[in-house]
C-alpha beads as a LAMMPS data file, in Angstrom:
LAMMPS data file: protein, C-alpha beads

221 atoms
220 bonds

1 atom types
1 bond types

-500.0 500.0 xlo xhi
-500.0 500.0 ylo yhi
-500.0 500.0 zlo zhi

Masses

1 110.0

Atoms # bond

1 1 1 -59.775 -218.226 403.287
2 1 1 -60.060 -214.908 401.404
3 1 1 -59.123 -213.025 404.576
4 1 1 -55.975 -215.106 405.124
5 1 1 -53.533 -212.627 403.484
6 1 1 -54.798 -209.722 405.566
7 1 1 -54.632 -211.769 408.769
8 1 1 -51.097 -212.863 407.894
9 1 1 -50.004 -209.270 407.308
10 1 1 -51.462 -208.024 410.594
11 1 1 -50.176 -211.022 412.528
12 1 1 -46.603 -210.558 411.304
13 1 1 -46.728 -206.907 412.370
14 1 1 -48.119 -207.734 415.826
15 1 1 -45.548 -210.479 416.317
16 1 1 -42.766 -208.022 415.483
17 1 1 -44.108 -205.512 418.006
18 1 1 -44.141 -208.143 420.746
19 1 1 -40.696 -209.425 419.741
20 1 1 -39.296 -205.927 419.876
21 1 1 -40.788 -205.307 423.312
22 1 1 -39.165 -208.531 424.469
23 1 1 -35.855 -207.212 423.131
24 1 1 -36.282 -204.132 425.289
25 1 1 -36.590 -206.267 428.382
26 1 1 -33.817 -208.732 427.642
27 1 1 -31.215 -206.849 425.637
28 1 1 -30.822 -203.189 426.485
29 1 1 -32.234 -199.941 427.740
30 1 1 -30.176 -197.887 425.312
31 1 1 -32.398 -195.775 423.059
32 1 1 -30.352 -196.128 419.888
33 1 1 -30.096 -199.881 420.097
34 1 1 -33.770 -200.287 420.909
35 1 1 -34.650 -198.119 417.911
36 1 1 -32.521 -200.410 415.751
37 1 1 -34.354 -203.448 417.097
38 1 1 -37.671 -201.830 416.174
39 1 1 -36.501 -201.310 412.620
40 1 1 -35.139 -204.843 412.293
41 1 1 -38.340 -206.379 413.663
42 1 1 -40.578 -204.337 411.387
43 1 1 -38.389 -204.872 408.323
44 1 1 -38.336 -208.637 408.875
45 1 1 -42.091 -208.868 409.386
46 1 1 -42.790 -206.758 406.302
47 1 1 -40.527 -208.883 404.112
48 1 1 -41.921 -212.228 405.316
49 1 1 -45.489 -211.045 404.811
50 1 1 -44.922 -209.732 401.263
51 1 1 -46.383 -212.701 399.294
52 1 1 -49.595 -212.745 401.347
53 1 1 -49.773 -208.951 401.217
54 1 1 -49.420 -208.950 397.432
55 1 1 -52.252 -211.471 396.977
56 1 1 -54.373 -209.439 399.390
57 1 1 -53.795 -206.264 397.335
58 1 1 -54.602 -208.033 394.061
59 1 1 -57.790 -209.647 395.381
60 1 1 -59.042 -206.322 396.734
61 1 1 -58.284 -204.520 393.482
62 1 1 -59.723 -207.195 391.190
63 1 1 -63.263 -205.849 391.270
64 1 1 -62.077 -202.475 389.942
65 1 1 -60.728 -204.058 386.759
66 1 1 -62.697 -204.876 383.594
67 1 1 -63.803 -208.545 383.572
68 1 1 -61.230 -209.487 380.920
69 1 1 -58.360 -208.171 383.054
70 1 1 -59.396 -209.702 386.377
71 1 1 -57.180 -212.375 387.883
72 1 1 -60.122 -214.123 389.585
73 1 1 -58.178 -215.909 392.300
74 1 1 -60.470 -218.502 393.891
75 1 1 -58.943 -217.883 397.326
76 1 1 -55.696 -216.807 398.962
77 1 1 -53.804 -220.069 398.478
78 1 1 -54.960 -220.226 394.858
79 1 1 -53.561 -216.731 394.386
80 1 1 -50.196 -217.665 395.873
81 1 1 -49.921 -220.823 393.777
82 1 1 -50.954 -219.091 390.554
83 1 1 -48.477 -216.264 391.020
84 1 1 -45.742 -218.824 391.685
85 1 1 -46.708 -220.879 388.623
86 1 1 -47.517 -218.100 386.144
87 1 1 -45.135 -215.319 387.162
88 1 1 -42.359 -216.969 389.158
89 1 1 -41.125 -216.761 392.716
90 1 1 -39.628 -213.289 392.214
91 1 1 -43.089 -211.871 391.556
92 1 1 -44.249 -213.168 394.945
93 1 1 -41.840 -210.639 396.442
94 1 1 -42.792 -207.773 394.142
95 1 1 -42.759 -204.634 396.271
96 1 1 -40.827 -206.402 399.030
97 1 1 -38.491 -203.444 399.544
98 1 1 -41.440 -201.117 400.121
99 1 1 -43.325 -203.683 402.203
100 1 1 -40.296 -204.258 404.425
101 1 1 -39.578 -200.525 404.757
102 1 1 -43.233 -199.889 405.521
103 1 1 -43.132 -202.621 408.169
104 1 1 -40.126 -200.950 409.780
105 1 1 -41.829 -197.546 409.795
106 1 1 -45.087 -198.931 411.155
107 1 1 -43.308 -200.736 413.993
108 1 1 -41.107 -197.747 414.872
109 1 1 -44.079 -195.386 414.627
110 1 1 -46.314 -197.525 416.800
111 1 1 -43.755 -198.244 419.515
112 1 1 -42.086 -194.838 419.690
113 1 1 -45.329 -192.872 419.462
114 1 1 -47.002 -195.102 422.030
115 1 1 -44.175 -194.559 424.511
116 1 1 -44.207 -190.799 424.027
117 1 1 -47.995 -190.469 423.997
118 1 1 -48.336 -192.523 427.168
119 1 1 -45.710 -190.407 428.936
120 1 1 -47.426 -187.188 427.827
121 1 1 -50.852 -188.396 428.946
122 1 1 -49.553 -189.510 432.326
123 1 1 -47.547 -186.282 432.619
124 1 1 -50.732 -184.200 432.611
125 1 1 -51.662 -185.666 435.994
126 1 1 -55.262 -186.006 434.822
127 1 1 -55.054 -189.730 434.127
128 1 1 -53.495 -192.729 435.792
129 1 1 -51.880 -195.797 434.210
130 1 1 -55.150 -197.538 433.327
131 1 1 -56.861 -199.022 430.307
132 1 1 -58.257 -195.662 429.163
133 1 1 -54.740 -194.201 429.148
134 1 1 -53.573 -197.172 427.096
135 1 1 -56.448 -196.594 424.672
136 1 1 -55.647 -192.899 424.194
137 1 1 -51.893 -193.498 423.783
138 1 1 -52.367 -196.371 421.338
139 1 1 -54.933 -194.385 419.329
140 1 1 -52.375 -191.602 418.907
141 1 1 -49.674 -194.138 418.036
142 1 1 -51.891 -195.713 415.382
143 1 1 -52.528 -192.319 413.811
144 1 1 -48.820 -191.484 413.752
145 1 1 -47.930 -194.855 412.231
146 1 1 -50.580 -194.422 409.525
147 1 1 -49.246 -191.017 408.467
148 1 1 -45.641 -192.247 408.534
149 1 1 -46.150 -195.321 406.397
150 1 1 -48.863 -194.204 403.955
151 1 1 -46.490 -192.992 401.175
152 1 1 -44.705 -196.352 401.212
153 1 1 -48.032 -198.152 401.367
154 1 1 -49.189 -196.370 398.204
155 1 1 -46.000 -197.243 396.303
156 1 1 -46.083 -200.824 397.605
157 1 1 -49.672 -201.256 396.409
158 1 1 -48.841 -199.879 392.967
159 1 1 -45.868 -202.226 392.603
160 1 1 -47.763 -205.289 393.793
161 1 1 -50.744 -204.594 391.558
162 1 1 -48.737 -203.712 388.448
163 1 1 -48.717 -205.801 385.305
164 1 1 -45.262 -204.779 384.174
165 1 1 -45.864 -201.059 383.680
166 1 1 -43.148 -200.081 386.141
167 1 1 -39.476 -200.747 385.453
168 1 1 -38.677 -200.633 389.145
169 1 1 -39.052 -198.758 392.407
170 1 1 -37.634 -195.438 391.166
171 1 1 -39.907 -195.475 388.123
172 1 1 -42.931 -196.105 390.349
173 1 1 -41.941 -193.302 392.728
174 1 1 -41.415 -190.919 389.824
175 1 1 -44.735 -191.831 388.210
176 1 1 -46.612 -191.385 391.486
177 1 1 -44.826 -188.080 392.160
178 1 1 -46.134 -186.669 388.881
179 1 1 -49.629 -186.834 390.354
180 1 1 -48.617 -184.452 393.140
181 1 1 -47.829 -184.836 396.861
182 1 1 -51.401 -185.808 397.698
183 1 1 -51.032 -188.952 395.600
184 1 1 -48.751 -190.429 398.259
185 1 1 -51.540 -190.068 400.830
186 1 1 -54.349 -191.502 398.745
187 1 1 -56.440 -193.806 400.919
188 1 1 -55.148 -192.318 404.183
189 1 1 -58.521 -192.529 405.955
190 1 1 -59.183 -196.222 405.089
191 1 1 -55.587 -196.990 406.076
192 1 1 -56.189 -195.325 409.435
193 1 1 -59.441 -197.224 409.919
194 1 1 -57.456 -200.426 409.379
195 1 1 -54.305 -199.661 411.373
196 1 1 -55.579 -197.646 414.351
197 1 1 -57.884 -200.382 415.775
198 1 1 -55.093 -202.923 415.221
199 1 1 -52.683 -200.711 417.183
200 1 1 -55.193 -200.041 419.952
201 1 1 -55.968 -203.731 420.468
202 1 1 -52.291 -204.734 420.318
203 1 1 -51.211 -202.346 423.071
204 1 1 -54.283 -202.805 425.264
205 1 1 -53.751 -206.574 425.242
206 1 1 -50.027 -206.079 425.835
207 1 1 -50.626 -203.833 428.839
208 1 1 -53.152 -206.296 430.273
209 1 1 -50.657 -209.142 429.878
210 1 1 -48.050 -207.033 431.635
211 1 1 -50.460 -206.200 434.435
212 1 1 -51.867 -209.653 435.094
213 1 1 -48.987 -211.921 434.106
214 1 1 -46.001 -209.856 435.217
215 1 1 -44.514 -209.166 431.767
216 1 1 -42.200 -206.215 432.303
217 1 1 -42.135 -203.681 429.457
218 1 1 -39.110 -201.386 429.528
219 1 1 -40.011 -197.955 428.201
220 1 1 -37.622 -196.211 425.803
221 1 1 -35.695 -193.352 427.382

Bonds

1 1 1 2
2 1 2 3
3 1 3 4
4 1 4 5
5 1 5 6
6 1 6 7
7 1 7 8
8 1 8 9
9 1 9 10
10 1 10 11
11 1 11 12
12 1 12 13
13 1 13 14
14 1 14 15
15 1 15 16
16 1 16 17
17 1 17 18
18 1 18 19
19 1 19 20
20 1 20 21
21 1 21 22
22 1 22 23
23 1 23 24
24 1 24 25
25 1 25 26
26 1 26 27
27 1 27 28
28 1 28 29
29 1 29 30
30 1 30 31
31 1 31 32
32 1 32 33
33 1 33 34
34 1 34 35
35 1 35 36
36 1 36 37
37 1 37 38
38 1 38 39
39 1 39 40
40 1 40 41
41 1 41 42
42 1 42 43
43 1 43 44
44 1 44 45
45 1 45 46
46 1 46 47
47 1 47 48
48 1 48 49
49 1 49 50
50 1 50 51
51 1 51 52
52 1 52 53
53 1 53 54
54 1 54 55
55 1 55 56
56 1 56 57
57 1 57 58
58 1 58 59
59 1 59 60
60 1 60 61
61 1 61 62
62 1 62 63
63 1 63 64
64 1 64 65
65 1 65 66
66 1 66 67
67 1 67 68
68 1 68 69
69 1 69 70
70 1 70 71
71 1 71 72
72 1 72 73
73 1 73 74
74 1 74 75
75 1 75 76
76 1 76 77
77 1 77 78
78 1 78 79
79 1 79 80
80 1 80 81
81 1 81 82
82 1 82 83
83 1 83 84
84 1 84 85
85 1 85 86
86 1 86 87
87 1 87 88
88 1 88 89
89 1 89 90
90 1 90 91
91 1 91 92
92 1 92 93
93 1 93 94
94 1 94 95
95 1 95 96
96 1 96 97
97 1 97 98
98 1 98 99
99 1 99 100
100 1 100 101
101 1 101 102
102 1 102 103
103 1 103 104
104 1 104 105
105 1 105 106
106 1 106 107
107 1 107 108
108 1 108 109
109 1 109 110
110 1 110 111
111 1 111 112
112 1 112 113
113 1 113 114
114 1 114 115
115 1 115 116
116 1 116 117
117 1 117 118
118 1 118 119
119 1 119 120
120 1 120 121
121 1 121 122
122 1 122 123
123 1 123 124
124 1 124 125
125 1 125 126
126 1 126 127
127 1 127 128
128 1 128 129
129 1 129 130
130 1 130 131
131 1 131 132
132 1 132 133
133 1 133 134
134 1 134 135
135 1 135 136
136 1 136 137
137 1 137 138
138 1 138 139
139 1 139 140
140 1 140 141
141 1 141 142
142 1 142 143
143 1 143 144
144 1 144 145
145 1 145 146
146 1 146 147
147 1 147 148
148 1 148 149
149 1 149 150
150 1 150 151
151 1 151 152
152 1 152 153
153 1 153 154
154 1 154 155
155 1 155 156
156 1 156 157
157 1 157 158
158 1 158 159
159 1 159 160
160 1 160 161
161 1 161 162
162 1 162 163
163 1 163 164
164 1 164 165
165 1 165 166
166 1 166 167
167 1 167 168
168 1 168 169
169 1 169 170
170 1 170 171
171 1 171 172
172 1 172 173
173 1 173 174
174 1 174 175
175 1 175 176
176 1 176 177
177 1 177 178
178 1 178 179
179 1 179 180
180 1 180 181
181 1 181 182
182 1 182 183
183 1 183 184
184 1 184 185
185 1 185 186
186 1 186 187
187 1 187 188
188 1 188 189
189 1 189 190
190 1 190 191
191 1 191 192
192 1 192 193
193 1 193 194
194 1 194 195
195 1 195 196
196 1 196 197
197 1 197 198
198 1 198 199
199 1 199 200
200 1 200 201
201 1 201 202
202 1 202 203
203 1 203 204
204 1 204 205
205 1 205 206
206 1 206 207
207 1 207 208
208 1 208 209
209 1 209 210
210 1 210 211
211 1 211 212
212 1 212 213
213 1 213 214
214 1 214 215
215 1 215 216
216 1 216 217
217 1 217 218
218 1 218 219
219 1 219 220
220 1 220 221
């Protein structure tokens, strides 16, 4: 049960990737419109997953706090219910703007970078369209997505874990900026360890579905 928020967050992101790929096939081959669909899918997934993401952040950070300041959620559902009861429904969506924007960037980064990386790898003539090519392209895409979204991830985490010390998004950005540019990339390596395998598995499974079940994926032009 404690892993439920993390699973929810990853699942919403994967669902948005697959939904966006479906939009490519059914709606258009126009680059600008497809890019817009990526952003919409990622933004929607990020917003919907905000409550679970917030509880996930709090539960992970709890052990760093002194015992008197710990929230001590029994499990994920307990965390959601306690936030709703003690802090109100608005607090469940604390950091939603950053979570949604991060979701959009992650989705755009994964899809766009995967397309480009796959084309570059195939363009070398050294590799064919096989599972190893999919692995290399998705690994690159995961790295790009991690770098793109890490600043928003840092701000989102600060907002979700705050106990009222920030007046809003701008205040949080300003406070983080005072620590220097590197502060926005704190935790980049753990973030990559989390997101890159997720990206690799998502695209490898997608390509296998396309290959064996005839799902046509239209590449961005």
